All heavy atoms as an XYZ file, in Angstrom:
758
protein
N       0.841     -1.181      0.000
C       0.000      0.000      0.000
C       0.880      1.235      0.000
O       1.872      1.288      0.697
C      -0.908     -0.025      1.220
C      -2.313      0.411      0.925
S      -3.352      0.304      2.386
C      -4.471     -0.953      1.857
N       0.508      2.209     -0.744
C       1.310      3.429     -0.857
C       1.257      4.219      0.441
O       1.489      3.675      1.495
C       0.812      4.241     -2.036
O      -0.587      4.432     -1.908
N       0.930      5.495      0.363
C       0.889      6.292      1.588
C      -0.509      6.264      2.222
O      -0.807      7.041      3.099
C       1.351      7.732      1.317
C       0.494      8.443      0.295
O      -0.300      7.776     -0.394
O       0.622      9.670      0.172
N      -1.353      5.356      1.759
C      -2.683      5.231      2.329
C      -2.643      4.241      3.481
O      -2.159      3.138      3.335
C      -3.666      4.743      1.265
C      -4.833      5.670      1.144
S      -6.179      5.006      0.207
C      -5.538      5.112     -1.427
N      -3.127      4.650      4.627
C      -3.132      3.754      5.775
C      -4.504      3.089      5.921
O      -5.420      3.361      5.156
C      -2.721      4.507      7.040
C      -3.622      5.707      7.309
O      -4.823      5.643      7.093
N      -3.050      6.789      7.788
N      -4.632      2.230      6.920
C      -5.889      1.496      7.109
C      -7.056      2.429      7.410
O      -8.176      2.196      6.962
C      -5.739      0.458      8.219
C      -4.924     -0.738      7.803
C      -4.918     -1.791      8.886
C      -4.124     -2.994      8.417
N      -4.227     -4.107      9.348
N      -6.799      3.478      8.170
C      -7.873      4.415      8.514
C      -8.414      5.083      7.255
O      -9.623      5.164      7.045
C      -7.363      5.474      9.488
C      -8.408      6.510      9.845
C      -7.877      7.572     10.785
C      -8.966      8.599     11.058
N      -8.507      9.692     11.881
N      -7.514      5.561      6.417
C      -7.920      6.235      5.184
C      -8.644      5.253      4.264
O      -9.690      5.567      3.696
C      -6.704      6.867      4.473
C      -7.075      7.395      3.100
C      -6.124      7.983      5.334
N      -8.101      4.048      4.142
C      -8.730      3.024      3.307
C     -10.144      2.718      3.798
O     -11.079      2.611      3.004
C      -7.897      1.740      3.319
O      -6.624      1.972      2.798
N     -10.283      2.595      5.102
C     -11.595      2.314      5.683
C     -12.583      3.436      5.447
O     -13.749      3.195      5.105
N     -12.130      4.666      5.628
C     -13.011      5.815      5.406
C     -13.445      5.901      3.941
O     -14.598      6.200      3.644
C     -12.316      7.119      5.817
C     -12.242      7.382      7.310
C     -11.302      8.552      7.606
C     -13.628      7.668      7.875
N     -12.519      5.625      3.043
C     -12.833      5.668      1.619
C     -13.870      4.597      1.269
O     -14.834      4.870      0.542
C     -11.552      5.471      0.814
C     -11.556      5.900     -0.637
C     -12.127      7.289     -0.821
C     -10.146      5.838     -1.193
N     -13.708      3.405      1.819
C     -14.669      2.325      1.578
C     -16.040      2.669      2.155
O     -17.071      2.452      1.509
C     -14.171      1.009      2.188
O     -13.029      0.564      1.510
N     -16.059      3.227      3.357
C     -17.335      3.613      3.983
C     -18.020      4.716      3.191
O     -19.244      4.694      3.014
C     -17.114      4.050      5.432
C     -16.810      2.902      6.353
S     -16.685      3.271      8.138
C     -16.543      4.996      8.287
N     -17.246      5.682      2.723
C     -17.822      6.770      1.930
C     -18.461      6.218      0.659
O     -19.553      6.643      0.269
C     -16.745      7.801      1.586
N     -17.796      5.255      0.033
C     -18.337      4.653     -1.188
C     -19.640      3.910     -0.893
O     -20.623      4.047     -1.633
C     -17.310      3.714     -1.815
N     -19.653      3.158      0.200
C     -20.866      2.414      0.573
C     -22.015      3.361      0.903
O     -23.178      3.031      0.698
C     -20.580      1.476      1.744
C     -19.736      0.292      1.340
C     -19.399     -0.585      2.520
C     -18.471     -1.700      2.049
N     -17.544     -2.132      3.060
N     -21.685      4.535      1.415
C     -22.705      5.534      1.768
C     -23.134      6.355      0.548
O     -23.975      7.236      0.663
C     -22.174      6.453      2.858
N     -22.522      6.088     -0.599
C     -22.881      6.832     -1.810
C     -22.305      8.233     -1.839
O     -22.848      9.124     -2.483
N     -21.190      8.436     -1.152
C     -20.591      9.764     -1.035
C     -19.285      9.891     -1.817
O     -18.435     10.707     -1.474
C     -20.345     10.114      0.435
C     -21.610     10.162      1.272
C     -22.542     11.255      0.787
C     -23.796     11.333      1.639
N     -24.736     12.328      1.124
N     -19.129      9.082     -2.874
C     -17.938      9.145     -3.717
C     -18.371      9.244     -5.180
O     -19.190      8.462     -5.646
C     -17.045      7.900     -3.537
C     -15.861      7.927     -4.501
C     -16.547      7.802     -2.108
N     -17.818     10.221     -5.874
C     -17.972     10.308     -7.325
C     -16.645      9.840     -7.908
O     -15.593     10.345     -7.525
C     -18.267     11.743     -7.754
N     -16.685      8.846     -8.811
C     -15.425      8.282     -9.294
C     -15.283      8.451    -10.796
O     -16.265      8.473    -11.530
C     -15.331      6.805     -8.927
O     -16.281      6.045     -9.632
N     -14.032      8.589    -11.199
C     -13.743      8.766    -12.614
C     -13.713     10.241    -12.983
O     -14.241     11.096    -12.258
N     -13.080     10.532    -14.083
C     -12.879     11.921    -14.501
C     -14.151     12.718    -14.675
O     -14.297     13.814    -14.136
N     -15.108     12.177    -15.426
C     -16.331     12.922    -15.710
C     -17.103     13.231    -14.436
O     -17.537     14.365    -14.208
C     -17.216     12.136    -16.694
C     -18.519     12.813    -16.986
C     -18.585     13.895    -17.848
C     -19.687     12.366    -16.394
C     -19.784     14.531    -18.102
C     -20.893     12.992    -16.638
C     -20.945     14.076    -17.499
N     -17.268     12.218    -13.577
C     -18.043     12.408    -12.343
C     -17.317     13.324    -11.351
O     -17.956     14.109    -10.652
C     -18.354     11.052    -11.697
C     -19.250     10.167    -12.550
S     -20.829     10.930    -12.966
C     -21.622     10.920    -11.376
N     -15.989     13.229    -11.305
C     -15.215     14.111    -10.429
C     -15.378     15.559    -10.888
O     -15.625     16.456    -10.072
C     -13.725     13.709    -10.428
O     -13.614     12.371     -9.939
C     -12.900     14.638     -9.553
N     -15.269     15.773    -12.187
C     -15.410     17.123    -12.738
C     -16.805     17.680    -12.464
O     -16.966     18.832    -12.058
C     -15.144     17.072    -14.248
C     -14.907     18.422    -14.859
C     -14.363     18.330    -16.270
O     -13.776     17.300    -16.656
O     -14.543     19.326    -16.987
N     -17.822     16.851    -12.646
C     -19.204     17.273    -12.401
C     -19.410     17.639    -10.924
O     -20.054     18.641    -10.602
C     -20.163     16.154    -12.811
C     -21.610     16.530    -12.734
C     -22.493     15.406    -13.257
C     -23.951     15.764    -13.093
N     -24.835     14.654    -13.450
N     -18.831     16.834    -10.020
C     -18.955     17.108     -8.587
C     -18.299     18.437     -8.232
O     -18.813     19.197     -7.403
C     -18.339     15.968     -7.778
N     -17.170     18.743     -8.855
C     -16.503     20.028     -8.621
C     -17.374     21.183     -9.116
O     -17.592     22.166     -8.405
C     -15.146     20.058     -9.333
C     -13.999     19.353     -8.625
C     -12.837     19.147     -9.574
C     -13.557     20.135     -7.398
N     -17.878     21.048    -10.326
C     -18.643     22.139    -10.944
C     -19.955     22.420    -10.226
O     -20.411     23.549    -10.195
C     -18.909     21.816    -12.414
C     -17.651     21.855    -13.261
C     -17.861     21.292    -14.662
O     -18.848     20.614    -14.934
N     -16.925     21.578    -15.542
N     -20.557     21.372     -9.647
C     -21.841     21.552     -8.967
C     -21.678     21.870     -7.487
O     -22.668     22.008     -6.773
C     -22.721     20.295     -9.121
O     -22.030     19.172     -8.567
C     -23.065     20.039    -10.582
N     -20.426     21.955     -7.011
C     -20.189     22.308     -5.615
C     -20.377     21.162     -4.644
O     -20.438     21.375     -3.436
N     -20.481     19.929     -5.139
C     -20.683     18.781     -4.258
C     -19.375     18.238     -3.687
O     -19.374     17.611     -2.637
C     -21.389     17.658     -5.020
C     -22.799     17.981     -5.427
C     -23.397     16.834     -6.212
O     -22.951     16.526     -7.315
N     -24.384     16.196     -5.638
N     -18.276     18.433     -4.390
C     -16.997     17.851     -3.975
C     -16.446     18.542     -2.729
O     -16.379     19.765     -2.660
C     -15.987     17.952     -5.112
N     -16.050     17.735     -1.739
C     -15.416     18.253     -0.524
C     -13.928     17.945     -0.516
O     -13.170     18.549      0.237
C     -16.060     17.629      0.709
S     -17.810     18.011      0.875
N     -13.522     16.975     -1.349
C     -12.121     16.577     -1.467
C     -11.948     15.844     -2.782
O     -12.808     15.059     -3.165
C     -11.737     15.638     -0.311
C     -10.367     14.946     -0.398
C      -9.227     15.959     -0.311
C     -10.235     13.887      0.692
N     -10.858     16.126     -3.483
C     -10.525     15.391     -4.698
C      -9.275     14.572     -4.426
O      -8.305     15.075     -3.860
C     -10.307     16.348     -5.896
C      -9.742     15.607     -7.101
C     -11.611     17.034     -6.266
N      -9.327     13.295     -4.795
C      -8.182     12.394     -4.653
C      -7.733     11.995     -6.049
O      -8.548     11.550     -6.861
C      -8.548     11.137     -3.836
C      -9.014     11.531     -2.437
C      -7.354     10.184     -3.766
C      -9.554     10.382     -1.605
N      -6.451     12.174     -6.321
C      -5.869     11.800     -7.606
C      -4.910     10.638     -7.359
O      -4.118     10.668     -6.417
C      -5.102     12.986     -8.234
C      -6.021     14.204     -8.382
C      -4.508     12.586     -9.588
C      -5.295     15.480     -8.786
N      -4.979      9.619     -8.204
C      -4.099      8.455     -8.074
C      -2.657      8.846     -8.370
O      -2.394      9.689     -9.228
C      -4.547      7.353     -9.027
N      -1.730      8.204     -7.654
C      -0.300      8.474     -7.850
C       0.153      8.134     -9.266
O       1.074      8.751     -9.786
C       0.525      7.672     -6.838
C       0.342      8.141     -5.422
C       0.940      7.183     -4.397
O       1.350      6.072     -4.767
O       0.974      7.571     -3.223
N      -0.506      7.156     -9.887
C      -0.105      6.751    -11.232
C      -0.914      7.428    -12.336
O      -0.851      7.036    -13.497
C      -0.150      5.222    -11.382
C      -1.513      4.625    -11.054
O      -2.320      5.296    -10.393
O      -1.752      3.465    -11.440
N      -1.651      8.482    -11.979
C      -2.373      9.256    -12.992
C      -1.361     10.016    -13.854
O      -0.270     10.355    -13.387
C      -3.330     10.243    -12.320
N      -1.732     10.284    -15.086
C      -0.824     11.005    -15.988
C      -0.598     12.430    -15.478
O      -1.400     12.965    -14.704
C      -1.415     11.058    -17.395
O      -2.551     11.906    -17.420
N       0.487     13.031    -15.925
C       0.794     14.412    -15.535
C      -0.342     15.334    -15.962
O      -0.704     16.268    -15.229
C       2.114     14.857    -16.158
N      -0.922     15.069    -17.105
C      -2.023     15.883    -17.607
C      -3.244     15.786    -16.675
O      -3.866     16.796    -16.341
C      -2.395     15.429    -19.030
C      -3.418     16.331    -19.673
O      -3.386     17.542    -19.497
N      -4.323     15.733    -20.429
N      -3.562     14.564    -16.254
C      -4.698     14.357    -15.343
C      -4.432     15.046    -14.006
O      -5.306     15.727    -13.465
C      -4.948     12.848    -15.131
O      -5.298     12.262    -16.387
C      -6.055     12.600    -14.122
N      -3.223     14.878    -13.476
C      -2.877     15.535    -12.201
C      -3.036     17.045    -12.303
O      -3.631     17.673    -11.430
C      -1.433     15.221    -11.815
C      -1.223     13.872    -11.223
C       0.219     13.767    -10.773
N       0.519     12.436    -10.311
C       1.309     12.191     -9.272
N       1.861     13.166     -8.609
N       1.558     10.954     -8.915
N      -2.499     17.615    -13.376
C      -2.566     19.068    -13.547
C      -4.006     19.543    -13.704
O      -4.427     20.514    -13.065
C      -1.737     19.482    -14.773
C      -1.718     20.982    -14.993
C      -0.907     21.404    -16.210
O      -0.450     20.534    -16.979
O      -0.759     22.613    -16.381
N      -4.779     18.849    -14.528
C      -6.169     19.243    -14.783
C      -6.990     19.277    -13.497
O      -7.658     20.272    -13.206
C      -6.800     18.270    -15.780
C      -8.264     18.536    -16.059
C      -8.836     17.518    -17.039
C     -10.304     17.777    -17.295
N     -10.866     16.820    -18.258
N      -6.928     18.182    -12.712
C      -7.768     18.116    -11.516
C      -7.213     18.925    -10.349
O      -7.976     19.400     -9.514
C      -8.059     16.652    -11.142
C      -9.003     16.067    -12.167
C      -8.532     15.319    -13.230
C     -10.363     16.360    -12.116
C      -9.390     14.843    -14.207
C     -11.225     15.898    -13.085
C     -10.729     15.143    -14.127
O     -11.588     14.699    -15.096
N      -5.910     19.123    -10.308
C      -5.342     20.016     -9.300
C      -5.800     21.445     -9.586
O      -6.257     22.153     -8.682
C      -3.800     19.927     -9.300
O      -3.420     18.586     -8.972
C      -3.192     20.885     -8.284
N      -5.705     21.870    -10.837
C      -6.131     23.222    -11.214
C      -7.622     23.427    -10.977
O      -8.039     24.463    -10.447
C      -5.780     23.517    -12.672
C      -4.289     23.682    -12.887
O      -3.529     23.887    -11.943
N      -3.853     23.560    -14.132
N      -8.444     22.450    -11.371
C      -9.891     22.573    -11.167
C     -10.226     22.638     -9.674
O     -11.082     23.411     -9.262
C     -10.632     21.405    -11.822
C     -10.744     21.538    -13.328
C     -11.656     20.480    -13.895
C     -11.843     20.656    -15.373
N     -12.605     21.834    -15.734
N      -9.530     21.822     -8.880
C      -9.786     21.827     -7.438
C      -9.431     23.172     -6.829
O     -10.178     23.701     -6.002
C      -8.985     20.710     -6.760
O      -9.411     19.450     -7.215
N      -8.309     23.737     -7.241
C      -7.919     25.053     -6.724
C      -8.924     26.113     -7.172
O      -9.283     26.992     -6.387
C      -6.507     25.416     -7.189
C      -5.455     24.610     -6.509
N      -4.648     25.095     -5.514
C      -5.084     23.307     -6.665
C      -3.837     24.140     -5.092
N      -4.079     23.045     -5.784
N      -9.379     26.032     -8.411
C     -10.351     27.001     -8.934
C     -11.639     26.979     -8.108
O     -12.193     28.019     -7.767
C     -10.657     26.709    -10.412
C     -11.687     27.641    -10.992
C     -11.324     28.922    -11.412
C     -13.018     27.259    -11.112
C     -12.267     29.793    -11.937
C     -13.963     28.119    -11.626
C     -13.583     29.390    -12.047
O     -14.533     30.255    -12.555
N     -12.107     25.776     -7.782
C     -13.352     25.643     -7.016
C     -13.108     25.630     -5.507
O     -14.026     25.379     -4.727
C     -14.112     24.380     -7.443
C     -14.701     24.495     -8.831
C     -14.124     23.842     -9.915
C     -15.831     25.274     -9.064
C     -14.663     23.960    -11.194
C     -16.374     25.397    -10.329
C     -15.788     24.740    -11.388
O     -16.321     24.864    -12.648
N     -11.855     25.886     -5.080
C     -11.481     25.954     -3.678
C     -11.823     24.666     -2.916
O     -12.437     24.697     -1.848
C     -12.135     27.173     -3.009
C     -11.446     27.555     -1.719
O     -10.250     27.255     -1.576
O     -12.109     28.144     -0.837
N     -11.422     23.543     -3.512
C     -11.645     22.227     -2.918
C     -10.279     21.601     -2.644
O      -9.406     21.628     -3.517
C     -12.461     21.325     -3.886
C     -12.564     19.912     -3.356
C     -13.848     21.918     -4.126
N     -10.062     21.042     -1.449
C      -8.777     20.398     -1.170
C      -8.524     19.250     -2.153
O      -9.465     18.577     -2.576
C      -8.931     19.853      0.250
C     -10.147     20.485      0.806
C     -10.991     20.954     -0.328
N      -7.265     19.053     -2.484
C      -6.882     17.976     -3.399
C      -5.663     17.270     -2.840
O      -4.804     17.897     -2.219
C      -6.618     18.526     -4.826
C      -5.484     19.527     -4.836
C      -6.362     17.415     -5.818
N      -5.620     15.947     -3.008
C      -4.482     15.173     -2.549
C      -4.172     14.085     -3.568
O      -5.048     13.685     -4.333
C      -4.751     14.553     -1.148
O      -3.559     13.965     -0.657
C      -5.854     13.521     -1.191
N      -2.934     13.658     -3.576
C      -2.506     12.560     -4.442
C      -2.129     11.402     -3.543
O      -1.246     11.548     -2.686
C      -1.302     12.983     -5.324
C      -0.809     11.804     -6.145
C      -1.669     14.154     -6.214
N      -2.817     10.270     -3.685
C      -2.484      9.100     -2.875
C      -3.058      7.844     -3.502
O      -4.061      7.898     -4.209
C      -2.971      9.256     -1.440
S      -4.738      9.164     -1.232
N      -2.408      6.739     -3.238
C      -2.856      5.458     -3.757
C      -2.692      5.375     -5.261
O      -2.519      6.391     -5.929
N      -2.728      4.159     -5.785
C      -2.704      4.041     -7.240
C      -4.121      3.765     -7.732
O      -5.033      3.532     -6.942
C      -1.705      2.974     -7.703
C      -2.013      1.580     -7.174
O      -3.203      1.223     -7.053
O      -1.071      0.839     -6.888
N      -4.306      3.831     -9.028
C      -5.641      3.694     -9.609
C      -6.315      2.389     -9.248
O      -7.515      2.355     -8.956
N      -5.545      1.286     -9.261
C      -6.102     -0.026     -8.914
C      -6.595     -0.030     -7.464
O      -7.673     -0.527     -7.170
C      -5.046     -1.123     -9.106
C      -4.698     -1.397    -10.550
C      -5.854     -1.994    -11.338
O      -6.626     -2.800    -10.784
O      -5.995     -1.617    -12.519
N      -5.777      0.533     -6.571
C      -6.125      0.562     -5.150
C      -7.369      1.424     -4.906
O      -8.281      1.018     -4.192
C      -4.932      1.108     -4.355
C      -5.145      1.146     -2.874
C      -3.938      1.690     -2.125
O      -3.107      2.399     -2.726
O      -3.844      1.408     -0.927
N      -7.401      2.593     -5.512
C      -8.566      3.468     -5.339
C      -9.831      2.786     -5.841
O     -10.874      2.820     -5.192
C      -8.351      4.802     -6.063
C      -7.276      5.722     -5.493
C      -7.147      6.976     -6.351
C      -7.567      6.104     -4.052
N      -9.743      2.173     -7.012
C     -10.904      1.472     -7.558
C     -11.356      0.329     -6.659
O     -12.552      0.172     -6.386
N     -10.402     -0.464     -6.196
C     -10.726     -1.609     -5.334
C     -11.421     -1.155     -4.049
O     -12.396     -1.762     -3.602
C      -9.441     -2.377     -5.004
C      -9.654     -3.590     -4.117
C      -8.357     -4.317     -3.827
N      -7.272     -3.456     -3.373
C      -7.157     -2.979     -2.134
N      -8.070     -3.256     -1.221
N      -6.130     -2.215     -1.797
N     -10.937     -0.063     -3.463
C     -11.507      0.422     -2.200
C     -12.948      0.893     -2.339
O     -13.700      0.873     -1.369
C     -10.645      1.546     -1.624
C      -9.299      1.099     -1.057
C      -8.437      2.306     -0.717
C      -9.488      0.209      0.159
N     -13.329      1.312     -3.533
C     -14.717      1.758     -3.726
C     -15.548      0.720     -4.487
O     -16.675      0.999     -4.895
C     -14.787      3.133     -4.430
C     -14.203      3.072     -5.837
C     -14.098      4.198     -3.585
C     -14.533      4.288     -6.681
N     -14.959     -0.471     -4.696
C     -15.703     -1.553     -5.328
C     -15.863     -1.409     -6.827
O     -16.854     -1.856     -7.395
N     -14.903     -0.768     -7.471
C     -14.972     -0.566     -8.919
C     -13.637     -0.913     -9.556
O     -12.699     -1.308     -8.883
C     -15.330      0.886     -9.233
C     -16.665      1.327     -8.642
C     -17.200      2.527     -9.345
C     -18.498      2.998     -8.725
N     -19.656      2.234     -9.090
N     -13.566     -0.728    -10.874
C     -12.297     -0.926    -11.572
C     -11.387      0.264    -11.277
O     -11.780      1.204    -10.601
C     -12.551     -1.039    -13.074
C     -13.338     -2.289    -13.455
C     -13.645     -2.342    -14.935
O     -13.148     -1.498    -15.705
O     -14.392     -3.256    -15.323
N     -10.207      0.221    -11.826
C      -9.215      1.280    -11.607
C      -9.806      2.675    -11.820
O     -10.527      2.912    -12.784
C      -8.041      1.064    -12.570
O      -7.089      2.083    -12.408
N      -9.505      3.583    -10.900
C      -9.979      4.971    -10.984
C      -8.811      5.911    -10.738
O      -8.078      5.756     -9.781
C     -11.061      5.255     -9.939
C     -12.364      4.517    -10.157
C     -13.066      5.007    -11.406
N     -14.430      4.536    -11.515
C     -14.800      3.474    -12.196
N     -13.912      2.735    -12.816
N     -16.070      3.122    -12.258
N      -8.655      6.910    -11.598
C      -7.566      7.876    -11.461
C      -7.971      9.074    -10.612
O      -7.124      9.745    -10.035
C      -7.089      8.362    -12.840
C      -6.390      7.304    -13.661
S      -4.890      6.735    -12.879
C      -5.140      4.986    -12.907
N      -9.273      9.360    -10.546
C      -9.746     10.492     -9.729
C     -11.001     10.090     -8.967
O     -11.834      9.331     -9.463
C     -10.073     11.729    -10.593
O     -11.114     11.414    -11.504
C      -8.850     12.227    -11.346
N     -11.113     10.633     -7.770
C     -12.300     10.457     -6.933
C     -12.660     11.805     -6.332
O     -11.775     12.608     -6.028
C     -12.031      9.494     -5.771
C     -11.568      8.080     -6.044
C     -11.271      7.374     -4.718
C     -12.607      7.318     -6.827
N     -13.937     12.029     -6.147
C     -14.391     13.198     -5.393
C     -15.176     12.684     -4.192
O     -16.079     11.859     -4.341
C     -15.274     14.097     -6.251
N     -14.803     13.138     -3.017
C     -15.526     12.790     -1.794
C     -16.611     13.842     -1.613
O     -16.332     15.041     -1.613
C     -14.581     12.758     -0.574
C     -13.369     11.849     -0.834
C     -15.336     12.327      0.682
C     -13.703     10.419     -1.174
N     -17.861     13.389     -1.449
C     -19.010     14.291     -1.450
C     -19.542     14.609     -0.060
O     -20.620     15.186      0.066
C     -20.142     13.683     -2.305
C     -19.733     13.207     -3.698
C     -20.927     12.578     -4.406
C     -19.158     14.350     -4.519
N     -18.801     14.242      0.966
C     -19.246     14.470      2.345
C     -18.098     15.100      3.133
O     -16.984     14.577      3.128
C     -19.652     13.132      2.971
C     -20.088     13.280      4.413
O     -21.284     13.537      4.630
O     -19.229     13.145      5.309
N     -18.370     16.217      3.795
C     -17.317     16.938      4.506
C     -16.708     16.106      5.630
O     -15.503     16.143      5.855
C     -17.851     18.261      5.052
C     -16.769     19.083      5.733
C     -17.084     20.545      5.728
C     -16.089     21.395      6.473
N     -14.690     21.043      6.354
N     -17.502     15.340      6.330
C     -16.998     14.500      7.420
C     -15.999     13.461      6.919
O     -14.919     13.293      7.491
N     -16.365     12.765      5.851
C     -15.448     11.784      5.263
C     -14.198     12.491      4.730
O     -13.083     12.019      4.916
C     -16.113     11.004      4.124
C     -17.053      9.926      4.596
C     -18.373      9.919      4.187
C     -16.620      8.899      5.424
C     -19.254      8.923      4.602
C     -17.491      7.899      5.843
C     -18.814      7.914      5.438
N     -14.389     13.621      4.056
C     -13.260     14.360      3.479
C     -12.283     14.791      4.577
O     -11.070     14.603      4.449
C     -13.754     15.576      2.702
N     -12.817     15.348      5.664
C     -11.959     15.785      6.777
C     -11.215     14.609      7.398
O     -10.027     14.703      7.724
C     -12.784     16.506      7.842
C     -13.289     17.866      7.391
O     -12.809     18.378      6.360
O     -14.185     18.412      8.065
N     -11.912     13.484      7.576
C     -11.288     12.294      8.152
C     -10.165     11.755      7.277
O      -9.110     11.361      7.773
N     -10.387     11.742      5.970
C      -9.368     11.257      5.034
C      -8.152     12.179      5.060
O      -7.025     11.719      5.141
C      -9.958     11.116      3.618
C     -10.960      9.941      3.591
C      -8.843     10.913      2.580
C     -11.816      9.879      2.339
N      -8.380     13.484      5.008
C      -7.261     14.433      5.056
C      -6.488     14.308      6.358
O      -5.257     14.340      6.366
C      -7.769     15.866      4.883
C      -8.117     16.280      3.454
C      -8.771     17.656      3.433
C      -6.871     16.277      2.570
N      -7.205     14.155      7.468
C      -6.547     14.006      8.767
C      -5.729     12.714      8.810
O      -4.630     12.683      9.341
C      -7.592     14.020      9.889
C      -6.999     14.035     11.274
C      -8.082     14.160     12.317
C      -7.465     14.123     13.704
N      -8.481     14.109     14.758
N      -6.266     11.646      8.210
C      -5.553     10.369      8.166
C      -4.305     10.425      7.313
O      -3.321      9.751      7.582
N      -4.344     11.242      6.255
C      -3.186     11.372      5.373
C      -2.127     12.305      5.958
O      -0.946     12.179      5.663
C      -3.615     11.905      4.001
C      -4.418     10.939      3.135
C      -4.947     11.649      1.897
C      -3.575      9.732      2.750
N      -2.563     13.267      6.780
C      -1.651     14.253      7.373
C      -1.833     14.277      8.892
O      -2.339     15.253      9.429
C      -1.936     15.652      6.809
C      -1.913     15.673      5.308
O      -0.946     15.284      4.698
N      -3.012     16.117      4.713
N      -1.442     13.193      9.571
C      -1.702     13.125     11.024
C      -0.929     14.158     11.819
O       0.027     14.702     11.404
C      -1.264     11.712     11.398
C      -0.468     11.195     10.283
C      -0.746     12.036      9.086
Protein backbone atom coordinates (compact mmCIF):
# COMPACT_ATOMS: atom_id res chain seq x y z
CA UNK A 1 0.00 0.00 0.00
CA UNK A 2 1.31 3.43 -0.86
CA UNK A 3 0.89 6.29 1.59
CA UNK A 4 -2.68 5.23 2.33
CA UNK A 5 -3.13 3.75 5.77
CA UNK A 6 -5.89 1.50 7.11
CA UNK A 7 -7.87 4.41 8.51
CA UNK A 8 -7.92 6.24 5.18
CA UNK A 9 -8.73 3.02 3.31
CA UNK A 10 -11.60 2.31 5.68
CA UNK A 11 -13.01 5.82 5.41
CA UNK A 12 -12.83 5.67 1.62
CA UNK A 13 -14.67 2.32 1.58
CA UNK A 14 -17.33 3.61 3.98
CA UNK A 15 -17.82 6.77 1.93
CA UNK A 16 -18.34 4.65 -1.19
CA UNK A 17 -20.87 2.41 0.57
CA UNK A 18 -22.71 5.53 1.77
CA UNK A 19 -22.88 6.83 -1.81
CA UNK A 20 -20.59 9.76 -1.04
CA UNK A 21 -17.94 9.15 -3.72
CA UNK A 22 -17.97 10.31 -7.32
CA UNK A 23 -15.43 8.28 -9.29
CA UNK A 24 -13.74 8.77 -12.61
CA UNK A 25 -12.88 11.92 -14.50
CA UNK A 26 -16.33 12.92 -15.71
CA UNK A 27 -18.04 12.41 -12.34
CA UNK A 28 -15.21 14.11 -10.43
CA UNK A 29 -15.41 17.12 -12.74
CA UNK A 30 -19.20 17.27 -12.40
CA UNK A 31 -18.96 17.11 -8.59
CA UNK A 32 -16.50 20.03 -8.62
CA UNK A 33 -18.64 22.14 -10.94
CA UNK A 34 -21.84 21.55 -8.97
CA UNK A 35 -20.19 22.31 -5.62
CA UNK A 36 -20.68 18.78 -4.26
CA UNK A 37 -17.00 17.85 -3.97
CA UNK A 38 -15.42 18.25 -0.52
CA UNK A 39 -12.12 16.58 -1.47
CA UNK A 40 -10.53 15.39 -4.70
CA UNK A 41 -8.18 12.39 -4.65
CA UNK A 42 -5.87 11.80 -7.61
CA UNK A 43 -4.10 8.46 -8.07
CA UNK A 44 -0.30 8.47 -7.85
CA UNK A 45 -0.10 6.75 -11.23
CA UNK A 46 -2.37 9.26 -12.99
CA UNK A 47 -0.82 11.01 -15.99
CA UNK A 48 0.79 14.41 -15.54
CA UNK A 49 -2.02 15.88 -17.61
CA UNK A 50 -4.70 14.36 -15.34
CA UNK A 51 -2.88 15.53 -12.20
CA UNK A 52 -2.57 19.07 -13.55
CA UNK A 53 -6.17 19.24 -14.78
CA UNK A 54 -7.77 18.12 -11.52
CA UNK A 55 -5.34 20.02 -9.30
CA UNK A 56 -6.13 23.22 -11.21
CA UNK A 57 -9.89 22.57 -11.17
CA UNK A 58 -9.79 21.83 -7.44
CA UNK A 59 -7.92 25.05 -6.72
CA UNK A 60 -10.35 27.00 -8.93
CA UNK A 61 -13.35 25.64 -7.02
CA UNK A 62 -11.48 25.95 -3.68
CA UNK A 63 -11.64 22.23 -2.92
CA UNK A 64 -8.78 20.40 -1.17
CA UNK A 65 -6.88 17.98 -3.40
CA UNK A 66 -4.48 15.17 -2.55
CA UNK A 67 -2.51 12.56 -4.44
CA UNK A 68 -2.48 9.10 -2.87
CA UNK A 69 -2.86 5.46 -3.76
CA UNK A 70 -2.70 4.04 -7.24
CA UNK A 71 -5.64 3.69 -9.61
CA UNK A 72 -6.10 -0.03 -8.91
CA UNK A 73 -6.13 0.56 -5.15
CA UNK A 74 -8.57 3.47 -5.34
CA UNK A 75 -10.90 1.47 -7.56
CA UNK A 76 -10.73 -1.61 -5.33
CA UNK A 77 -11.51 0.42 -2.20
CA UNK A 78 -14.72 1.76 -3.73
CA UNK A 79 -15.70 -1.55 -5.33
CA UNK A 80 -14.97 -0.57 -8.92
CA UNK A 81 -12.30 -0.93 -11.57
CA UNK A 82 -9.22 1.28 -11.61
CA UNK A 83 -9.98 4.97 -10.98
CA UNK A 84 -7.57 7.88 -11.46
CA UNK A 85 -9.75 10.49 -9.73
CA UNK A 86 -12.30 10.46 -6.93
CA UNK A 87 -14.39 13.20 -5.39
CA UNK A 88 -15.53 12.79 -1.79
CA UNK A 89 -19.01 14.29 -1.45
CA UNK A 90 -19.25 14.47 2.35
CA UNK A 91 -17.32 16.94 4.51
CA UNK A 92 -17.00 14.50 7.42
CA UNK A 93 -15.45 11.78 5.26
CA UNK A 94 -13.26 14.36 3.48
CA UNK A 95 -11.96 15.79 6.78
CA UNK A 96 -11.29 12.29 8.15
CA UNK A 97 -9.37 11.26 5.03
CA UNK A 98 -7.26 14.43 5.06
CA UNK A 99 -6.55 14.01 8.77
CA UNK A 100 -5.55 10.37 8.17
CA UNK A 101 -3.19 11.37 5.37
CA UNK A 102 -1.65 14.25 7.37
CA UNK A 103 -1.70 13.13 11.02
